[in-house]
NUTIZA-237738 format. One record per residue (C-alpha): residue in three letters; x, y, z. Coordinates in steps of 0.001 Angstrom, whole numbers, padded with zeros to 6 digits, always signed. Layout:
N
AlaXYZ ...
END
This chain:
538
Met+027975-010753+032111 Ser+027771-007341+030474 Asn+024576-006154+028803 Pro+025075-006544+024987 Thr+022843-003520+024359 Ala+024580-001207+026808 Lys+026185+000463+023792 Gly+024816+001229+020346 Cys+025110-001160+017420 His+028313-001145+015373 Asn+026741+000812+012494 Cys+025476+003650+014702 Arg+028729+003794+016651 Arg+030766+004076+013441 Arg+028516+006872+012178 Arg+028319+008493+015611 Leu+024543+008283+015618 Arg+022275+007740+018570 Cys+021217+004090+018451 Asp+017791+002946+019670 Arg+019458-000306+020876 Ser+016486-002433+019864 Val+016813-006200+020124 Pro+017664-008272+018145 Thr+018613-005537+015648 Cys+018613-001770+015548 Leu+015416-000433+013974 Lys+017225+002672+012789 Cys+019470+000513+010602 Ser+016432-001267+009187 Ala+014663+002010+008409 Asn+017795+003159+006585 Gly+017917-000042+004557 Asp+021193-001152+006191 Glu+022130-004508+007658 Cys+022563-004076+011401 Leu+025897-005459+012586 Gly+024557-006040+016086 Tyr+025959-005310+019515 Gly+028348-008145+020285 Thr+031879-008858+019158 Leu+032302-008007+015485 Leu+033700-011048+013683 Arg+035727-010654+010501 Trp+036229-013320+007853 Thr+039845-014319+007239 Asn+039388-015944+003821 Val+037774-013077+001908 Pro+039475-011496-001121 Ala+041956-008767-000272 Val+040767-005181-000445 Lys+044256-003619-000306 Gly+047673-004358-001753 Lys+048835-006179-004884 Leu+046353-009047-004630 Ala+043444-006622-004548 Ser+044652-004906-007733 Gln+045045-008296-009446 Leu+041495-009265-008486 Arg+040103-005976-009723 Ser+041874-006400-013074 Lys+040011-009656-013797 Pro+036957-009241-016040 Pro+033654-009888-014241 Ser+031840-013079-015045 Lys+028725-012716-017184 Gln+025423-013488-015535 Thr+021983-013409-017017 Pro+019509-011222-015034 Leu+017184-014175-014652 Thr+019868-016595-013418 Pro+020406-015990-009712 Ser+022618-018549-008074 Pro+020451-020346-005573 Glu+021885-020453-002109 Pro+022714-023903-000765 Val+019834-025302+001230 Val+021052-026457+004622 Lys+018240-027660+006814 Ser+018760-027017+010494 Glu+016913-028345+013478 Ala+015278-024959+013833 Glu+013438-025405+010510 Thr+010436-027298+011800 Glu+006740-027173+011003 Glu+006730-023678+012505 Asp+008240-022349+009247 Ile+005752-020286+007306 Ile+006714-021924+004000 Ser+008995-024950+004165 Asp+011403-025738+001329 Asp+009666-028948+000328 Gln+006294-027176+000047 Ser+007323-024755-002682 Leu+008301-025104-006317 Val+009772-021628-006513 Ile+013249-023097-006744 Ser+012091-024997-009823 His+011035-021664-011336 Ile+014535-020377-010677 Lys+016033-023433-012338 Arg+013796-022968-015366 Ala+014975-019372-015530 Glu+018561-020611-015590 Ser+017857-022586-018741 Pro+018822-020631-021895 Ala+015842-022049-023744 Ser+013365-020638-021250 Ser+014953-017253-020550 Arg+013282-014244-022123 Pro+015326-011093-022739 Asp+012337-008809-022156 Leu+011799-009939-018574 Glu+013434-008383-015555 Ser+014840-010269-012606 Gly+011948-009009-010471 Phe+009656-011706-011879 Thr+011742-014499-010334 Leu+012604-014982-006686 Leu+016184-014072-005937 Pro+018216-015916-003312 Gly+016985-015246+000207 Leu+018417-013033+002883 Leu+021696-014209+004417 Asp+021243-012164+007597 Pro+021896-014354+010676 Leu+018648-012955+012053 Phe+016807-015305+009679 Asp+018877-018428+010320 Gln+015805-020188+011726 Thr+013648-019287+008706 Ser+013308-021583+005713 Ser+015140-020560+002562 Ile+011873-020079+000637 Ser+010518-017756+003319 Arg+013781-015824+003207 Cys+013331-015406-000551 Tyr+009850-013989-000054 Ile+011060-011718+002758 Arg+013766-010375+000470 His+011182-009727-002255 Phe+009079-007868+000293 Ser+011993-005695+001385 Thr+013242-004852-002105 Thr+010024-004662-004150 Val+006803-004645-002119 Cys+008030-001921+000260 Arg+008877+000194-002775 Asp+005292-000040-004019 Leu+003814+001068-000695 Val+005297+004581-000679 Ser+005269+007493-003100 Ile+009012+007480-003756 Asp+011217+004815-002226 Gln+013972+006365-000133 Asp+016469+003840+001174 Thr+016874+005806+004371 His+013201+006731+004880 Asn+010892+003842+004075 Pro+008935+003062+007273 Phe+007638-000254+005946 Arg+011147-001739+006073 Ile+010980-001392+009853 Met+008840-004534+009705 Val+011684-006711+008388 Pro+013723-007099+011623 Leu+010471-007616+013579 Ile+009165-010594+011660 Gln+011370-013122+013403 Gln+010007-012016+016781 Tyr+006362-011799+015663 Lys+005483-014892+013652 Tyr+002081-013565+012605 Leu+003877-010596+011028 Gln+006250-012932+009226 Ala+003330-014971+007907 Ile+001442-012004+006435 Val+004678-010584+004967 Val+005361-013892+003230 Ala+001737-014096+002036 Thr+001810-010537+000665 Ser+005145-011070-001050 Ala+004077-014387-002590 Met+000821-012891-003925 His+002760-009890-005259 Leu+005139-012162-007167 Ala+002279-014361-008390 Thr+000441-011339-009799 Met+003529-010153-011654 Arg+004264-013577-013083 Arg+000665-014193-014186 Tyr+000573-010966-016139 His+003826-011777-017934 Gly+002638-015242-018895 Leu+004824-017092-016417 Pro+003635-019949-014182 Ala+002417-018694-010806 Gln+000522-021645-009337 Gln+003020-022335-006577 Glu+003410-018702-005564 Thr-000378-018513-005259 Val-000435-021662-003129 Asp+002330-020237-000955 Ala+000370-016991-000543 Phe-002807-018677+000654 Ala-000911-021130+002868 Ala+000911-018259+004587 Lys-002340-016270+004809 Gly-004013-019144+006661 Lys-001044-019363+008996 Ala-001214-015594+009590 Ile-004916-015753+010475 Arg-004337-018463+013086 Leu-001327-016739+014636 Leu-002938-013302+014581 Arg-006076-014562+016310 Ala-003947-015824+019199 Ala-001951-012564+019294 Ile-005112-010447+019478 Glu-006400-012507+022384 Asn-003168-011750+024246 Ala-002593-008207+022977 Thr-000488-005822+025044 Pro+000423-002158+024499 Gly+003833-003339+023317 Asn+002574-005379+020360 Gln-000365-003230+019229 Thr+001610-001673+016380 Thr+002702-005011+014929 Ile-000832-006415+015235 Leu-002170-003328+013463 Ala+000419-003735+010705 Ala-000556-007374+010214 Ile-004273-006536+009989 Val-003764-003731+007456 Phe-001519-005967+005365 Phe-004464-008311+004941 Val-006035-005388+003049 Asn-002859-004969+000983 Leu-003015-008668+000193 Asp-006575-008209-001118 Leu-005492-005184-003172 Ile-002648-007120-004759 Asp-004970-010028-005530 Ser-008033-008195-006913 Gly-009400-005682-004408 Lys-012560-007778-004085 Gly-011797-009556-000817 Val-013123-008975+002683 Trp-011112-005786+003036 Glu-013874-004004+004971 Thr-013704-006580+007754 His-009949-006077+008133 Val-010230-002282+008101 Lys-012937-002291+010759 Ala-010825-004602+012907 Ala-007935-002142+012685 Glu-010008+000830+013845 Thr-010024-000181+017518 Leu-006243-000535+017551 Ile-005766+002819+015835 Ser-008005+004515+018395 Ser-006101+002822+021215 Leu-002703+003856+019854 His-003759+007460+019428 Arg-005437+007638+022830 Gln-001995+006927+024231 Thr-000545+009770+022155 Arg-003289+012220+023077 Gly-003020+011316+026743 Gly+000644+012258+026797 Gln+001666+008725+027765 Lys+005427+008321+027485 Leu+006421+005711+024940 Asn+009225+003287+025626 Arg+012210+002931+023315 Glu+010688+000238+021110 Glu+007355+002034+020801 Ser+009137+005242+019781 Ser+011093+003349+017136 Leu+007861+001909+015749 Ala+006048+005273+015655 Pro+006853+005967+011955 Leu+005508+002523+011019 Ala+002380+003062+013127 Asp+001743+006395+011368 Val+001932+005061+007799 Ile-000053+001931+008652 Ala-002808+003960+010327 Ala-002859+006439+007425 Asp-003195+003627+004879 Cys-006023+002102+006885 Leu-007860+005441+007014 Thr-007334+006007+003296 Tyr-008697+002559+002434 Arg-011718+003147+004654 Ile-012495+006604+003265 Leu-011977+005907-000440 Gly-013653+002518-000096 Ser-016770+004190+001281 Thr-017132+006219-001929 Ile-017818+003017-003868 Thr-019679+000905-001311 Gly-021711+003704+000278 His-021258+002114+003692 Ala-021114+004487+006635 Val-017672+005351+007954 Glu-018141+005104+011695 Gly-015669+005138+014590 Phe-012953+007705+015046 Gly-014271+009780+012152 Asp-017291+010698+014294 Gln-015648+010688+017694 His-012248+012258+016957 Pro-012270+014027+013557 Ile-009034+015869+014344 Asp-007277+012526+014710 Val-008090+011577+011127 Leu-006475+014765+009884 Ser-003398+014501+012114 Val-002730+010850+011233 Leu-002897+011600+007518 Gln-000664+014636+007936 Arg+002051+012691+009756 Ala+002255+010156+006925 Gln+001710+012491+003951 Ala+005365+012449+002874 His+005156+008683+002308 Ser+001577+008278+001023 Tyr+001560+007308-002648 His-001975+008698-003089 Cys-000646+012291-002986 Cys-004060+013435-001747 Pro-004268+016410+000671 Pro-005468+015262+004121 Thr-008113+018010+004128 Ile-009580+016586+000912 Met-009603+013110+002437 Gln-011349+014443+005525 Thr-013939+016206+003346 Ile-014685+012929+001539 Leu-015074+011273+004943 His-017612+013853+006115 Ala-019531+013633+002822 Ser-019756+009841+003089 Gln-021035+010118+006646 Leu-023673+012666+005654 Cys-024786+010539+002722 Ala-025033+007374+004843 His-026930+009123+007611 Gly-029155+010990+005146 Ser-030195+007765+003441 Lys-031705+006626+006748 Leu-034041+009612+006867 Glu-037653+009345+005830 Thr-037947+009246+002040 Gly-039751+012237+000522 Asn-039172+014574+003473 Asp-038335+017868+001749 Asp-036853+019461+004870 Asn-034394+016605+005380 Ser-033462+016654+001704 Leu-032834+020391+001711 Thr-030735+020118+004869 Leu-028610+017348+003373 Arg-028156+019281+000129 Ser-027106+022367+002060 Met-024517+020488+004114 Leu-023095+018699+001083 Ala-022974+021976-000843 Ser-020932+023443+002003 Leu-018463+020546+001784 Phe-018331+020969-002004 Ala-017368+024631-001642 Arg-014814+023793+001063 Ala-013136+021188-001156 Arg-012836+023573-004114 Glu-011052+026117-001928 Val-008264+023785-000773 Asp-004857+025218-001690 Val-003173+022112-003078 Glu-000035+023909-004226 Gly+000524+025394-000780 Trp-000054+021958+000748 Val+002506+020262-001511 His+005202+022829-000744 Ser+004560+022477+002994 Ile+005186+018709+003161 Gln+008240+017840+005259 Gly+010471+014850+004543 Leu+010000+014504+000788 Ser+012741+012933-001289 Pro+015164+015371-002970 Glu+014195+013624-006217 Asp+010493+014314-005697 Asp+008513+016019-008459 Leu+006491+018765-006776 Asn+004713+019761-009978 Ala+003450+016217-010461 Arg+002292+016155-006845 Val+000353+019387-007383 Ser-001333+017905-010463 Ile-002298+014675-008674 Ala-003564+016577-005631 Ser-005619+018829-007916 Ala-007078+015751-009611 His-008070+014377-006194 Arg-009671+017704-005309 Ala-011786+017687-008483 Ala-012652+014002-007992 Ala-013780+014708-004414 Cys-016046+017487-005705 Leu-017431+015113-008343 Tyr-018145+012523-005653 Ile-019998+015062-003496 Ala-022027+016212-006499 Leu-022975+012626-007349 Ile-024309+011841-003865 Met-026169+015139-003518 Pro-029969+014600-003591 Ala-031932+016070-006469 Pro-033744+019387-005787 Asp-037087+017583-005835 Gly-035952+015203-003109 Gly-035479+012270-005479 Glu-032394+010141-005956 Pro-029194+011777-007248 Val-028908+012227-011008 Ser-025780+012284-013150 Ile-026653+014830-015870 Ser-025375+018276-015009 Pro-022904+020716-016611 Ile-020835+020736-013419 Tyr-020026+017046-013910 Asp-018414+017583-017310 Glu-016453+020512-015913 Leu-015096+018420-013031 Val-014230+015499-015301 Ala-012345+017890-017578 Gln-010428+019249-014564 Ile-009486+015747-013439 Leu-008221+014693-016851 Gln-006418+017987-017465 Asn-004480+017602-014223 Leu-003744+013923-014861 Ser-002400+014752-018315 Asn+000443+016609-016578 Val+001619+013291-015064 Pro+003401+011142-017690 Ile+002378+007490-017776 Glu+005947+006462-016934 His+006061+008685-013821 Val+006810+007131-010431 Leu+003770+008900-008880 Leu+001315+007484-011423 Lys+000183+004872-008885 Gly-001502+007672-006919 Thr-003924+008475-009760 Val-006129+005363-009796 Trp-009100+006690-007788 Pro-009502+010048-009623 Thr-009016+008280-012963 Phe-011750+005790-012068 Met-014146+008550-010974 Ala-013607+010540-014189 Gly-013869+007482-016414 Ala-017066+006268-014775 Gln-018738+009671-015116 Thr-017826+010717-018646 Asp-019742+009808-021794 Asn-016984+011126-024034 Leu-015491+008137-025852 Gly-012106+009809-026178 Trp-011975+010553-022456 Arg-013015+006999-021679 Glu-010216+005644-023816 Asp-007740+007964-022092 Cys-008848+006741-018648 Leu-008420+003104-019651 Lys-005024+003897-021143 Arg-003840+005495-017916 Leu-005088+002635-015745 Asp-003501+000136-018109 Ala-000230+002047-017777 Val-000331+001602-013999 Trp-000980-002086-014546 Thr+001493-002763-017345 Thr+003852-000171-018769 Asn+004893+001961-015809 Thr+008326+000750-014722 His+007874+001964-011140 Val+004644+000129-010336 Cys+003886-003577-010266 Pro+000503-004852-011527 Trp-001656-004790-008407 Gly-004890-006654-009033 Tyr-007236-003880-007888 Val-006150-001762-010878 Arg-007330-004480-013237 Thr-010592-004677-011280 Ala-011059-000912-011716 Met-010718-001305-015485 Glu-013287-004108-015529 Met-015700-002073-013402 Leu-015410+000903-015760 Gln-016389-001231-018727 Gln-019302-002673-016761 Ile-020500+000850-015837 Trp-020300+001945-019471 Arg-022363-001025-020641 Ser-024961-000245-017996 Lys-025059+003395-019107 Glu-025602+002403-022723 Ala-028510+000200-021684 Asp-030008+003123-019732 Tyr-029674+005456-022696 Glu-031449+002996-024973 Gly-034293+003003-022460 Lys-034055+006795-022206 Gly-033028+006559-018585 Arg-030582+008867-016842 Gly-029578+006909-013799 Asn-026740+007851-011509 Trp-023934+005343-012093 Leu-022645+005601-008499 His-026118+005055-007076 Gln-026604+002012-009321 Leu-023173+000617-008469 Arg-023937+000817-004760 Asn-027320-000830-005234 Ser-025639-003703-007072 Gly-023629-004484-003947 Gly-020250-003463-005342 Ser-017586-003807-002653 Ala-014339-003560-004591 Leu-011650-001347-003104 Ile-010421+001291-005588 Val-007678+003489-004161 
END
């Protein structure tokens, strides 16, 4: 019997491209957003409408039937023997189909809602024949909507997260976390728009529990070949928390991913030759590792917890990982700025362990942080933006420069806030430099319209500026921008951590007002850390 993968898939052969010949489907097709036609005999349907001749012209002359955006035709549910209890979400466990039926009712349809708030029919790819129809619906939502949210600008041919889709049938733990993430994503959207979301939430937590059990077994039997998919599953637990509220156990997941990231990059540094599948997964490994690093670094600015691991042992790796994924990162933050924040967090965490009141230690810490402050202010963000390879032709470089500049000013503000007072006491928050940095952040953010596709990369600098300022007008502007990410921006879905950021800002402002009444001048970041705040704001 001949090897079915001896030649490239039908898509690559037609386009005369070099196929990676991955099984069961070509990963290059998946990365391009195409349906892989496989390697075997290409079957053609004999009862499809004609595409040539008189019959085709007659069919084209018929007016299209009218369909309401919220009335997808549900695919017929045909249960096969393969749909057993191993399905992530079985058809009889979910009421999503009932939501679709309610949407089909004219009385319940709302003209202001888009079809994205209701599950569309699932994927018809034969690859998912053994997956329940509800799981296929969630997988489709992941591919079309969630993957779009995870990158700066969604390019059909260059979205590394879509590489996960053909892998989820082979790795059940990956399928489970994809379904959980997609279900929580849909639940969050529906809740905001006043639609019922109880069943989507149940589906999300059911799939999350399944993912935890399957992932535990996969980690116990980890091999170099499945490290990337395990890493992706772990980091998507963080994404699940971000979509929900950003208040979950994200730190535990990020720490668990660090060992895998170090292992993957030890292979790269050691010059170890990757096999065909590992090479195909390299773009996914880069963006997943970069997201994990970003969550860890920006999360440390709020929690104050030390960022250990590869940041201390291999600082160049942090920079190189972020650089390889910078074309896809929706944060639009220069890797050098991110690395500077990392070093500042490490200095602050280590400095807090020193003996209190030791003037020499305090002066040393201030000097080192001042050096990082000066280094951050000198970063050439415009040169960085214009040096990024692989950006979409539709990308807005001016908006990227503005967002990167806002991150630079926010990083400087963070360093200033954690810098010890000259007398060796705790950091204070009253200084002319703070108002100057807040003004820089807001000035740069004002160049990014609230309907812009890159607005989702402005949450962290907006939070930092809003928490610091006492100007009521600036506070209102910060809330307006965060609310736009949550509600009005057509390119971004309402991720729960954005709502949490808005609630935390209002809590910080109330605490400030109480301090002012008592004539105090406490540092809001210091107080937030002491209160045990662990929300992830990115």
